[in-house]
C-alpha positions in Angstrom: 13.0 191.7 328.1 10.9 194.6 329.8 11.6 198.1 328.0 11.4 200.7 330.6 11.7 204.9 329.5 13.8 207.1 331.8 12.6 210.3 331.4 14.7 212.2 334.0 17.5 214.6 332.5 20.8 213.6 332.3 23.3 213.1 334.0 20.9 211.2 336.1 19.0 209.4 333.1 22.2 207.2 332.4 23.0 206.4 335.4 19.9 205.4 335.8 19.9 203.1 332.9 22.9 201.1 334.1 21.1 200.0 336.6 18.6 199.3 335.2 20.7 196.8 332.9 21.9 195.7 336.2 18.6 194.5 337.1 17.4 192.7 333.7 15.4 195.7 332.2 15.9 197.1 328.9 16.3 200.7 329.3 15.3 203.8 327.0 16.3 207.2 327.1 13.8 210.0 326.3 15.5 213.3 328.8 11.8 215.5 328.8 13.4 218.0 331.1 17.1 219.2 331.0 18.4 221.5 333.8 20.3 225.2 333.3 22.6 227.6 335.7 21.5 230.4 336.4 23.9 232.9 336.6 24.7 233.7 340.6 27.0 235.9 342.2 29.1 234.7 345.5 26.9 236.6 348.1 27.6 236.7 351.6 25.7 235.1 354.5 26.7 236.6 357.8 23.6 235.5 359.5 22.9 232.4 358.4 22.9 229.4 361.0 22.6 226.3 358.1 22.1 225.1 354.2 19.5 223.4 353.5 19.1 221.8 349.9 16.6 219.4 348.4 18.0 218.5 344.9 21.3 217.5 344.3 21.0 220.1 340.9 21.1 222.7 343.3 24.4 222.2 344.8 25.9 220.7 341.1 25.4 224.4 339.6 26.1 226.3 342.8 29.8 228.2 341.6 32.0 227.1 343.8 32.8 230.6 344.7 29.4 230.5 346.8 29.9 227.2 347.7 33.2 228.2 349.6 31.3 231.0 352.2 28.8 228.5 353.1 30.7 225.0 353.5 31.7 225.7 356.7 28.2 225.6 358.0 25.5 222.2 358.8 23.9 221.5 355.9 21.0 219.4 355.9 20.2 217.4 352.5 16.9 215.9 351.2 17.9 212.5 351.4 21.1 209.8 350.6 21.7 211.0 347.0 21.4 215.2 347.5 23.6 214.5 350.8 26.2 212.8 349.1 26.5 215.5 346.0 26.6 218.2 349.2 29.4 216.4 350.2 31.4 216.1 346.8 30.9 220.2 346.4 33.0 220.7 350.0 30.2 220.7 352.8 31.8 219.2 355.6 29.3 218.6 357.8 25.4 216.7 356.2 22.9 215.4 357.5 20.5 213.3 355.3 17.2 213.8 355.3 13.8 211.6 355.0 13.9 211.6 351.1 10.8 214.5 351.2 11.3 218.0 351.3 8.2 218.4 353.2 9.4 216.0 356.0 13.1 217.8 355.7 11.4 220.8 356.7 9.7 219.7 360.0 12.2 217.7 360.9 15.0 221.1 361.2 12.6 223.6 361.8 12.8 222.6 365.5 16.9 223.9 365.5 16.7 226.7 363.5 13.5 228.7 364.4 14.4 232.2 364.6 17.6 231.6 362.8 18.5 232.4 359.1 19.1 229.8 356.4 20.2 229.7 352.9 18.9 227.5 350.8 20.2 226.3 347.4 17.5 225.7 345.1 15.9 225.5 341.6 13.7 228.5 339.9 10.9 226.1 339.4 9.8 224.2 343.2 7.1 223.8 345.3 6.6 225.9 348.1 5.5 224.1 350.8 9.4 223.5 351.9 9.7 227.4 352.2 6.6 228.3 354.0 6.3 225.8 356.5 10.3 227.0 357.6 8.6 230.4 357.5 5.6 228.9 360.2 7.9 227.6 362.7 9.7 231.2 362.8 13.0 230.3 360.2 13.6 233.0 357.7 14.6 231.7 354.5 17.3 232.8 352.2 16.2 231.3 348.8 19.7 231.2 346.4 18.3 229.9 342.6 21.2 228.1 341.4 19.6 226.6 338.3 16.3 225.8 336.1 14.6 223.3 334.6 13.1 223.8 331.0 10.7 221.6 329.1 12.3 219.8 326.3 10.4 219.3 322.7 9.9 216.2 320.2 8.3 215.9 317.1 6.9 212.8 316.5 9.5 211.2 314.5 11.7 211.7 317.3 9.9 210.1 319.8 9.0 206.8 318.0 13.3 206.9 316.9 14.3 207.0 320.5 12.0 204.1 321.2 13.0 202.4 317.7 9.6 202.4 316.9 8.3 199.4 319.7 6.6 200.0 322.4 7.4 200.2 326.2 5.6 198.5 329.1 7.2 201.0 332.0 7.4 204.6 332.1 9.6 206.4 335.2 8.5 209.6 336.4 10.7 212.2 338.5 8.9 214.9 339.0 5.9 216.9 338.2 7.1 219.4 334.7 7.8 215.8 333.2 4.7 214.1 334.5 2.3 216.6 332.1 5.1 216.7 329.3 5.5 212.9 329.0 1.2 213.1 328.8 0.8 215.3 325.9 3.2 212.2 323.9 1.3 209.5 325.3 -1.8 211.3 323.9 -0.7 211.7 320.1 -2.2 209.9 318.1 0.5 209.0 315.9 2.8 208.0 319.5 0.0 206.2 321.4 0.7 203.1 320.5 3.9 203.2 321.9 2.2 203.7 325.5 -1.0 202.3 325.3 0.2 199.3 327.8 2.3 201.3 329.8 2.7 201.6 333.1 3.2 205.2 335.0 5.3 205.1 337.8 5.9 207.7 339.9 8.4 208.6 341.8 5.7 211.3 344.6 1.7 211.3 344.9 2.6 214.6 343.4 3.9 213.4 340.2 1.0 211.2 339.8 -1.3 213.9 339.9 -0.3 215.6 336.9 -0.9 212.8 335.2 -4.5 212.9 336.0 -6.4 211.8 332.2 -3.4 209.8 331.5 -5.4 206.4 333.0 -5.7 206.1 336.9 -5.2 202.4 336.8 -2.4 202.7 334.4 -0.4 204.6 337.2 1.2 203.4 340.7 3.4 205.4 343.2 6.7 205.0 344.4 6.5 203.8 348.4 9.1 206.5 349.0 10.2 209.4 346.9 13.4 207.7 346.0 15.1 205.6 343.1 15.1 202.3 345.0 11.4 202.7 345.9 10.6 203.7 342.2 12.7 201.1 340.3 11.1 198.3 343.1 7.8 199.2 341.0 9.2 197.2 338.1 9.5 193.8 340.2 5.9 194.3 342.2 3.0 192.8 341.1 0.3 195.9 339.5 
């Protein structure tokens, strides 16, 4: 049975593990990051015409008081999973984007030119989404609801998680987790656990953070979503 290392934080890691088991793979959980809630005041945004969310964590970590002030606005979610989180939080009108933050910015910029938009987001994020909207004349009000921190493991802890056995594939969901994974894979006492593994990245940006780990071992999902990422496990390298 193919052993697949899941590096995303909970609760997503366990959800991915269930999907892998259903497809006949053996998941091994080693979250390399975790999300923590940031203190956020409810705030009032009388000029806001819409809300954008590019991470499900951003809406899950948002206080209910803040969501209550925004739920009547059109909500633009980056993809299906984030849209589900937005609906669960109470947003009444949620549109599903193309799965990529930059593509979402391009898709919504026309209707929001000259208007203000509230952006529920994390402290750690790529600037392109906000930059593209600003160029299009959209006033973006970022509200940071969570932060992402890197988890540190000792060699013994990693070996225990992997039961001392190599993995054949590593799933990478973020550019913050990628260099952390590279660091683990290069440790002398752990190298043998990853030397035969393929590193499967959710996007090209994440794959770039793996520079130096061996380009022949890195593959990129055709779309920035988990369905496409897991398809790599069943397709030839």
